[in-house]
N, C-alpha and C positions, 0 to 999 in steps of 0.2 A: 200286615196281613193282606190288605187290599192289593198291594203291589204283587205279592206272591200269587194271589188269585189271577191277576191279569197275566202274569208270566205263564202260569199253567194253562190258561185259556188260549193264549197265543200259540203255545206249543201244540195244543190239541188241534188248532186250526191248521198248522203246518203239516201235522201228521195226516190229517184228513185230505188236504190238498195233494200231498205227495202220493197218497194211496190211490187217488183218482187219476194220476198220470198213467198213460199207456205208451209203450214203446213199440214202434213199428219198424221192421227191418226191410231194407231195400238193397238192391244189387246194381252196381254200375258195371255192365258187361262190355268188355273190349274184344272185338274180333280183329285178328291180325291177318295179314297176307304175307306168307313167306316168299322171299325172292329166289326163284329158281331152285325149289326143293327137288330132290330125287323122287320123293314119295310123300303123300300126306293122307292120313286117314283119321278116324275119330280119336285114336289113342296115341298117335305118333306123327311127328313131322320129321322127315329124314333128309339129311344132306350127305353127300358122299363125294370123295375124290378117289384117286388111285390107291391110296394107302389106308383110309379110315372111313368109318360111317359115324355120323353124328346124329343123335336122336333127341327130340324135345317133346315134352308135354307141358305146355305153359299153364294148364288149368290149375289155378290155386288163388287164394286171396292175396292180391297184390301182384300176381303174375310171377311165374317161376322160369327164369332164363337159364337155369341149370341144364346141363346136357350130359348124355351118356355117349362116350366116345369109344368105338370099337376098333381095335387094330386088325386090319384085314391081312396084313403081311405075315411073312414067315420069320421075321426077326423082330427083336424088341423095339418098341416105340417109346420115346421120351416126350412128355408134355412139358414145354418150357414155360413155366408159370410166370417167370419174370417178363416174358414177352407175350403173355396171353391176357386179354382184356375184354371186359364188357363195355361197349360204347352205347350210351343212351343219349339221343339227340346231340351227338357230337361231343359229349363229355365222357372222358375215359375213366373207367373204374377198374382198379388193378386187382387181379386175383391173388397175386403174391404180395403180401403186406409184411412179411418178415415177422410174423406174430409169434410170441412165446407166452403162453398162459398156463396157469395151474390146471391140471386135470383133476377131476373129481373122483374118478374110478380107476381101478387098475385094469388096463386093457393092453394086450400085446399086439403090436403092428396094426393098429387101426381098429375100426369097427365096421359093421355092416350097415349099409343104407338100404332100406327096403322101400320100394315104391309100389303104390297100390293103384289099381284101376279105380278112378273116381266114381264110377257107376256101381260096381258090385264088390269093391274091396278085394278083388282077386289080386294076388301079387303079380306085378308086371315084370320086375326083375329085382335082384338083390345083389349088390356089389359093394366093394370096399369103399368106405367113406373117404371124403375128399381131403387129401394132402396134409395129414397130420401124423406125427409119431407120438404115441402115448407111452409114458414110462412110470408105472407104479405110483400114481398120485403125485408126481413131482412136477415135471414140465411137459407141456404140449407144444411142440415146435413145428411150425409150418415148413414144408419142404419146397424148395424152388424148382425141383424137377420131379415129375411123377412118372414112374415106369409102368408101361403096359406091355406085358408079355404077348407073344403072338396069339391071335385068335381069342383074345380076352378083352374085356371092357372095363372102364372106370367111370364112375359118376362124379361130376364136378359141379358143385352148387354152392353159392355164397350170397347171392343178391336177390332182391325183389325189384320189380319194375316200377311200381307206384305204391304210395303209402296212404293215399286218401282219394276220395272221389273228387272229380273236377267239375266245376260249373260249366255247363254247356248251355248257352242261351236258347238254343232251339229244342232243348229237351226238358220235359217236366221233371222236376227233381223228385217229386213224390207221386208217381202215377198210381191210380187206384185200381185200374183193371187193364185188360189187354187193349181195349180201344184207346186208352189214353197213353199207351206206350208209343214212342216215336224212335226212329233210328236216324242218326246222323252219319253220313258216309263221307269218306275221304279218299283221295288219290295218294300215290306215293309222294307227290310234290307238296301237297298241303297237309299231310298227316301230322297230328299233334305229337305223335310218339313213333320214333324210328329207333331201332336198336339192333345190335348184332354182336356176336362173339367173334373176336379175332383170336383164333387158336393157333399157336405156334408149336410145332413139334419137329422132332428129328427122328430119322430112321437111318441107322448106319452113319455115314458121313454127310447125309443130305438133310437140309432143314427146309421145311415147307410151312405154309400158312393156309388154313381154310377159314373163310369168312361165311357166317351163317346169318343172313339178314332177314329182318321182319319189319313191317310197318303196320300201324293200326289203321284199318280201313273202315271200321264201323264201331259206333258206341251207342248204347241204349241203357236207360234206367228201367229197372223192373221191380215190382213188388215181390216180396218173398213167395207169395202163393203161386206165382208163375214160374218159379225157379225149380220146384221140386215135385217129384212123384212120391206117393206112399207105397212102400213095399210091404207085403203081408206074408211073404214066405222067405226063408233063408236060402242059401245056395244049394242046400240038399232037398229043397221042396217042402220043408217042415213049416207049419204055421207059426207065426210069431205072436207072442202075447200082446205086443204093442207094435203098430206099424213103424217102420223106419223110413226116413226121408232119403231120397236119392235125387241127385241133380238130373233134371230133365234133358238138358241139351249141352252137356259138357263136351267140349271139343279141344283137341290137342293144340290148336292154333288160337284158342281164346283164353281169357282170364277175367277175373272180376274183382271188384272192391265192395266189401260189405259195409253199409252205413245205416244209420238209424235216425228216426224222428221221434222225439218225445212230445206227446200232446199234453 
């Protein structure tokens, strides 16, 4: 009986200690500098050549290097996935992996991928999802060539850029307020993260490549309270029962990693 009492007592101690733990959320924010973009604003980074327009919005947890590619021409464009790659710090990641997996739902000729504005949840665009054919719950087969009809776009997305926050010796890992936040800056030569999509496509008999390059030029760690605004009305101006959180400074050329500290 005495041993049983000891076990019960120790269990109560563990519960009490666990209940006293608090979790604080932080964000490691990466700012990138696109190399020779055609246009850059809060919601989109744009690259362009004679045949196509390529648009990015990196803002997401881990960084989203997916892209929307628009066929400017008057004839069909083919994206050659076997020759299209994401390159991160010199390492090649293949978009075409010859995957065949079981599909969970019955969908005809793909599905829609809807992208939202990170500030107000307005739909930015809705396009056919990337590179798969669905067949009544049987097989989902990746396609090596993606067709884009004239004056239409396709969204291609498969990877994230980073999967965990990185230690930077010059940055406080757990800053408490704005005064304790520091920013580390980089040039293109010493940047810790350089990446680009090597996009191969054909129009008619001609094959071309467009490279869309970025490098990280700033990194900062921020507490959660510096990342958000509270929104008290919906898109129609109606008052909300509870405030919603919206990112303060989301930018199309930036992304973040969310991490936590348990006290």
